[in-house]
RODO-2510 file (C-alpha; in nm, 4 decimals, decimal comma):
residues 291
     n   res          X          Y          Z
     1     m    -1,0492     1,0287    -3,3347
     2     a    -0,9894     0,9560    -3,7040
     3     n    -1,3497     1,0424    -3,7887
     4     a    -1,3253     1,3665    -3,5914
     5     t    -1,0092     1,4626    -3,7798
     6     s    -1,1722     1,3849    -4,1136
     7     q    -1,4753     1,5924    -4,0177
     8     l    -1,2521     1,8828    -3,9164
     9     i    -1,0514     1,8729    -4,2403
    10     a    -1,3654     1,8404    -4,4557
    11     q    -1,5453     2,1338    -4,2922
    12     w    -1,2279     2,3421    -4,2843
    13     h    -1,1640     2,2814    -4,6547
    14     e    -1,5252     2,3629    -4,7366
    15     g    -1,5081     2,6873    -4,5382
    16     v    -1,1899     2,7979    -4,7161
    17     t    -1,3276     2,7054    -5,0598
    18     l    -1,6504     2,8988    -5,0048
    19     f    -1,4539     3,1963    -4,8711
    20     n    -1,2313     3,2000    -5,1791
    21     n    -1,5476     3,1977    -5,3915
    22     k    -1,6725     3,5063    -5,2004
    23     d    -1,9550     3,3084    -5,0372
    24     y    -1,8841     3,4492    -4,6923
    25     n    -2,2126     3,3436    -4,5335
    26     g    -2,1663     2,9883    -4,6602
    27     s    -1,8069     2,9891    -4,5369
    28     l    -1,9113     3,1070    -4,1924
    29     a    -2,1776     2,8342    -4,1761
    30     a    -1,9165     2,5723    -4,2662
    31     f    -1,6785     2,6857    -3,9914
    32     r    -1,9591     2,7092    -3,7359
    33     a    -2,0611     2,3523    -3,8210
    34     i    -1,7297     2,2294    -3,6761
    35     p    -1,7970     2,0945    -3,3246
    36     e    -1,6388     2,3112    -3,0566
    37     e    -1,4376     2,0240    -2,9126
    38     i    -1,2452     1,9629    -3,2385
    39     h    -1,1936     2,3259    -3,3414
    40     t    -0,8295     2,4340    -3,3468
    41     a    -0,6695     2,7757    -3,3119
    42     k    -0,6147     2,7790    -3,6893
    43     t    -0,9748     2,6962    -3,7827
    44     l    -1,1052     2,9496    -3,5321
    45     f    -0,8660     3,2130    -3,6698
    46     s    -1,0062     3,1444    -4,0174
    47     c    -1,3592     3,1794    -3,8791
    48     a    -1,2627     3,5211    -3,7392
    49     v    -1,1350     3,6216    -4,0841
    50     v    -1,4771     3,5377    -4,2290
    51     c    -1,6540     3,7431    -3,9590
    52     r    -1,4314     4,0373    -4,0446
    53     a    -1,5052     3,9972    -4,4164
    54     l    -1,8747     4,0182    -4,3289
    55     g    -1,8137     4,3443    -4,1380
    56     d    -1,8751     4,1826    -3,7994
    57     s    -1,5809     4,3200    -3,5990
    58     e    -1,7344     4,2272    -3,2644
    59     g    -1,7980     3,8713    -3,3800
    60     a    -1,4408     3,8458    -3,5055
    61     a    -1,3092     3,9752    -3,1711
    62     q    -1,5090     3,7149    -2,9782
    63     v    -1,3709     3,4323    -3,1904
    64     l    -1,0155     3,5675    -3,1627
    65     e    -1,0442     3,5670    -2,7837
    66     t    -1,0988     3,1926    -2,8076
    67     v    -0,8057     3,1590    -3,0488
    68     i    -0,5768     3,3289    -2,7975
    69     e    -0,7052     3,1023    -2,5209
    70     r    -0,6249     2,7974    -2,7332
    71     d    -0,2826     2,9254    -2,8417
    72     p    -0,1536     3,2132    -2,6248
    73     h     0,1667     3,2343    -2,8308
    74     m     0,0077     3,2879    -3,1729
    75     a     0,1443     3,6343    -3,2537
    76     v    -0,0670     3,6694    -3,5674
    77     a    -0,3851     3,6210    -3,3605
    78     y    -0,2891     3,9140    -3,1347
    79     f    -0,2048     4,1144    -3,4458
    80     l    -0,5421     4,0494    -3,6101
    81     m    -0,7189     4,1257    -3,2820
    82     g    -0,5442     4,4638    -3,2781
    83     i    -0,6653     4,5374    -3,6317
    84     v    -1,0204     4,4332    -3,5436
    85     c    -1,0099     4,6721    -3,2450
    86     l    -0,8974     4,9579    -3,4704
    87     e    -1,1850     4,8837    -3,7067
    88     s    -1,4449     4,8663    -3,4309
    89     k    -1,6907     5,1562    -3,4214
    90     a    -1,7714     5,1170    -3,0523
    91     g    -1,5761     5,3185    -2,7915
    92     k    -1,3172     5,4719    -3,0226
    93     n    -1,0479     5,5675    -2,7688
    94     s    -1,0889     5,2554    -2,5553
    95     r    -1,0720     5,0330    -2,8623
    96     n    -0,7543     5,2117    -2,9751
    97     q    -0,6066     5,1332    -2,6343
    98     d    -0,7152     4,7719    -2,6734
    99     a    -0,5565     4,7657    -3,0187
   100     q    -0,2263     4,8945    -2,8785
   101     h    -0,2392     4,6243    -2,6102
   102     y    -0,2787     4,3451    -2,8646
   103     f    -0,0158     4,4805    -3,1039
   104     n     0,2231     4,4992    -2,8113
   105     k     0,1388     4,1407    -2,7131
   106     a     0,2139     4,0348    -3,0709
   107     s     0,5527     4,2110    -3,0655
   108     q     0,6423     4,0391    -2,7375
   109     e     0,6085     3,6966    -2,9019
   110     f     0,9230     3,7625    -3,1092
   111     k     1,1877     3,6063    -2,8877
   112     v     1,4804     3,5503    -3,1247
   113     r     1,4015     3,6587    -3,4799
   114     n     1,2207     3,9774    -3,5836
   115     e     0,9896     3,8031    -3,8277
   116     v     0,7895     3,4832    -3,8475
   117     s     0,6496     3,3034    -4,1518
   118     y     0,3256     3,1070    -4,1179
   119     a     0,3516     2,9442    -4,4604
   120     t     0,4285     2,5968    -4,3262
   121     l     0,1162     2,6203    -4,1086
   122     g    -0,1078     2,7042    -4,4031
   123     l    -0,1168     3,0869    -4,3864
   124     r     0,0538     3,2839    -4,6635
   125     f     0,1727     3,5633    -4,4368
   126     r     0,4960     3,6814    -4,2821
   127     l     0,4602     3,8902    -3,9656
   128     h     0,7313     4,1409    -3,8735
   129     k     0,8007     4,2734    -3,5258
   130     a     0,8577     4,6208    -3,6722
   131     v     0,5026     4,6176    -3,8130
   132     c     0,3621     4,5277    -3,4706
   133     e     0,5583     4,8165    -3,3160
   134     y     0,4415     5,0529    -3,5914
   135     n     0,0785     4,9614    -3,5280
   136     c     0,1330     5,0119    -3,1541
   137     a     0,2572     5,3652    -3,2233
   138     f    -0,0258     5,4277    -3,4702
   139     a    -0,2952     5,3228    -3,2216
   140     l    -0,1427     5,5348    -2,9452
   141     f    -0,0984     5,8381    -3,1699
   142     k    -0,4712     5,8310    -3,2373
   143     i    -0,5160     5,8879    -2,8637
   144     n    -0,3923     6,2429    -2,8054
   145     q    -0,2669     6,1789    -2,4521
   146     q    -0,0332     5,8965    -2,5541
   147     r     0,2212     6,0870    -2,7689
   148     d     0,5307     6,0030    -2,5606
   149     e     0,4533     5,6326    -2,5544
   150     a     0,3791     5,6399    -2,9273
   151     q     0,7214     5,8007    -2,9819
   152     a     0,8896     5,5122    -2,7985
   153     f     0,7152     5,2504    -3,0122
   154     i     0,7858     5,4210    -3,3441
   155     e     1,1529     5,4562    -3,2550
   156     a     1,1577     5,0855    -3,1681
   157     a     0,9964     5,0129    -3,5047
   158     q     1,2651     5,2140    -3,6836
   159     h     1,5393     5,0261    -3,5012
   160     t     1,3849     4,6848    -3,5754
   161     a     1,3206     4,7701    -3,9410
   162     a     1,6813     4,8824    -3,9850
   163     s     1,8001     4,5379    -3,8774
   164     q     1,6018     4,3628    -4,1532
   165     a     1,7095     4,3484    -4,5156
   166     n     1,4526     4,4431    -4,7810
   167     f     1,1940     4,5545    -4,5266
   168     k     0,9165     4,7138    -4,7338
   169     q     0,7400     4,9406    -4,4831
   170     t     1,0388     5,1564    -4,3790
   171     g     0,8965     5,4634    -4,5573
   172     q     0,5620     5,4282    -4,3798
   173     i     0,7370     5,3952    -4,0437
   174     n     0,9394     5,7109    -4,1088
   175     e     0,6247     5,9039    -4,2034
   176     l     0,4582     5,8132    -3,8752
   177     f     0,7782     5,9035    -3,6884
   178     t     0,7682     6,2515    -3,8451
   179     a     0,4002     6,2955    -3,7592
   180     i     0,4514     6,1909    -3,3973
   181     s     0,7680     6,3994    -3,3538
   182     s     0,5967     6,7120    -3,4869
   183     n     0,2680     6,6227    -3,3174
   184     k     0,0833     6,6877    -3,6422
   185     k    -0,1992     6,4748    -3,7669
   186     n    -0,1511     6,2983    -4,0954
   187     n    -0,4790     6,1552    -4,2191
   188     k    -0,3010     5,9707    -4,4978
   189     l    -0,1302     5,7416    -4,2507
   190     k    -0,2961     5,4050    -4,1976
   191     h    -0,2267     5,1020    -3,9870
   192     i    -0,0533     4,8084    -4,1571
   193     d    -0,3055     4,5349    -4,2266
   194     i    -0,2786     4,1582    -4,2574
   195     g    -0,4993     4,1490    -4,5653
   196     k    -0,8654     4,0529    -4,5609
   197     d    -0,8370     3,7396    -4,7704
   198     l    -0,5747     3,5460    -4,5751
   199     m    -0,6707     3,2456    -4,3665
   200     f    -0,5189     2,9174    -4,2556
   201     t    -0,5808     2,6357    -4,5024
   202     p    -0,5792     2,2625    -4,4228
   203     p    -0,2801     2,0527    -4,5350
   204     k    -0,3216     1,9435    -4,8974
   205     t    -0,2173     1,5880    -4,8149
   206     k    -0,5025     1,5557    -4,5663
   207     v    -0,7535     1,7073    -4,8095
   208     d    -0,6382     1,4645    -5,0808
   209     a    -0,6681     1,1759    -4,8356
   210     l    -1,0305     1,2744    -4,7747
   211     g    -1,1026     1,2363    -5,1458
   212     k    -0,9555     0,8867    -5,1529
   213     k    -1,1525     0,7787    -4,8463
   214     s    -1,4702     0,9205    -4,9941
   215     y    -1,4050     0,7449    -5,3245
   216     m    -1,3666     0,4081    -5,1512
   217     r    -1,6917     0,4659    -4,9598
   218     e    -1,8697     0,5412    -5,2851
   219     a    -1,7220     0,2289    -5,4472
   220     k    -1,8510     0,0146    -5,1627
   221     m    -2,1970     0,1721    -5,1916
   222     v    -2,1989     0,1036    -5,5666
   223     g    -2,1063    -0,2555    -5,4915
   224     k    -2,4115    -0,3034    -5,2737
   225     l    -2,6394    -0,1457    -5,5304
   226     a    -2,4822    -0,3434    -5,8107
   227     r    -2,5605    -0,6716    -5,6400
   228     e    -2,9266    -0,5756    -5,6440
   229     n    -2,9312    -0,4355    -5,9977
   230     s    -2,7142    -0,5591    -6,2807
   231     d    -2,7167    -0,2240    -6,4631
   232     i    -2,6703     0,0994    -6,2729
   233     t    -2,6298     0,4562    -6,3837
   234     f    -2,5996     0,7121    -6,1045
   235     e    -2,5064     1,0776    -6,0695
   236     g    -2,3887     1,1876    -5,7316
   237     i    -2,4211     1,0447    -5,3821
   238     q    -2,5199     1,2667    -5,0920
   239     q    -2,3690     1,2372    -4,7501
   240     f    -2,5717     1,3602    -4,4552
   241     e    -2,4074     1,5208    -4,1546
   242     e    -2,5820     1,6651    -3,8509
   243     g    -2,9119     1,6672    -4,0274
   244     k    -2,7856     1,8685    -4,3269
   245     a    -2,7272     1,7257    -4,6719
   246     r    -2,3907     1,8255    -4,8110
   247     v    -2,2696     1,6927    -5,1407
   248     k    -1,9078     1,6057    -5,0734
   249     n    -1,7954     1,4173    -5,3841
   250     v    -1,9656     1,3437    -5,7134
   251     i    -1,8788     1,0325    -5,9084
   252     r    -2,0432     0,9774    -6,2444
   253     a    -2,0454     0,6253    -6,3837
   254     t    -2,1919     0,5186    -6,7168
   255     h    -2,2853     0,1786    -6,8596
   256     v    -2,2114     0,0023    -6,5337
   257     a    -2,2483    -0,3733    -6,5571
   258     i    -2,1479    -0,6543    -6,3281
   259     t    -1,8899    -0,8771    -6,4854
   260     n    -1,5817    -1,0764    -6,4060
   261     y    -1,2441    -0,9046    -6,4144
   262     p    -1,1081    -0,9434    -6,7708
   263     g    -0,8016    -1,1196    -6,6397
   264     g    -1,0063    -1,4155    -6,5192
   265     n    -1,1564    -1,5261    -6,1893
   266     n    -1,0579    -1,3181    -5,8896
   267     s    -1,0995    -1,4087    -5,5258
   268     h    -1,1855    -1,0518    -5,4318
   269     g    -1,5250    -1,0734    -5,6029
   270     s    -1,6885    -0,8951    -5,8938
   271     y    -1,5700    -0,5883    -6,0757
   272     y    -1,7545    -0,3210    -6,2714
   273     r    -1,6443    -0,1182    -6,5677
   274     g    -1,7202     0,2481    -6,5190
   275     q    -1,5957     0,6001    -6,5705
   276     a    -1,4873     0,7885    -6,2597
   277     e    -1,4439     1,1653    -6,2874
   278     c    -1,3073     1,2259    -5,9385
   279     g    -1,1280     1,0256    -5,6749
   280     p    -0,7984     0,8447    -5,7120
   281     c    -0,8895     0,7052    -6,0554
   282     s    -0,9911     0,8866    -6,3698
   283     g    -1,1069     0,7720    -6,7063
   284     t    -1,2557     0,4294    -6,7757
   285     s    -1,1146     0,1555    -6,5556
   286     w    -1,1992    -0,1707    -6,3858
   287     l    -1,2802    -0,1112    -6,0183
   288     p    -1,3529    -0,3660    -5,7426
   289     l    -1,6971    -0,4068    -5,5918
   290     w    -1,6479    -0,4883    -5,2255
   291     d    -1,9073    -0,5011    -4,9495
***
């Protein structure tokens, strides 16, 4: 179980890092390398974000269906699914109806408060019920036959927005209300988006723990090599996973020589003097060589 968790965190972190560096294909490959049985709703949501960034709305929708199956109360997943439906080029009216369905599902997940922050879960986003209701009205207004229902949703959005201090989209809600009430198209009006660069990130403590574990593995490997060769200089160690070589951590050591710890004999074995540029230690230090 521990190894599975480490694998999940490592692949998740890699996917997020590549995404932030605009390497969307690499990011998608990293998320798809996570075994299905250890994927979570958050990692799958992030995978859907990558699909959307690549312009694959249908692929994003398929992944989001799985997210909703894993966590049927994740309002932000319904919300993103609604946006993906609006962006889909296939079956315009039917996809607008699908979008309205998902925005409505998102709004129904607000049981007590009218907003929810996902920051503690690793997503820098705050979802508002009023925004879900606005997008419901927007999707319906794009379908000519749904004006009355759109009116009900935009009025609900106005009421919800009025109950929240410093709500930023009140002007946009009022513009859509005017358009629906007068039954006049307003091509300037847009749906409210989540942002195309937001995804769940793994907990920093778990990512940092990965680095420490990796560093200890590398130290042990150096120990074995050092017992065969008294002087070692190396640059990088590759870890292989599922047949693919992925460089996870690079440790550069110079002038490595087996010696006794300067403080005298030590029951834990030999030590080497080296320079570590990543891992829990930095700079030149004495590190243990354990098998």
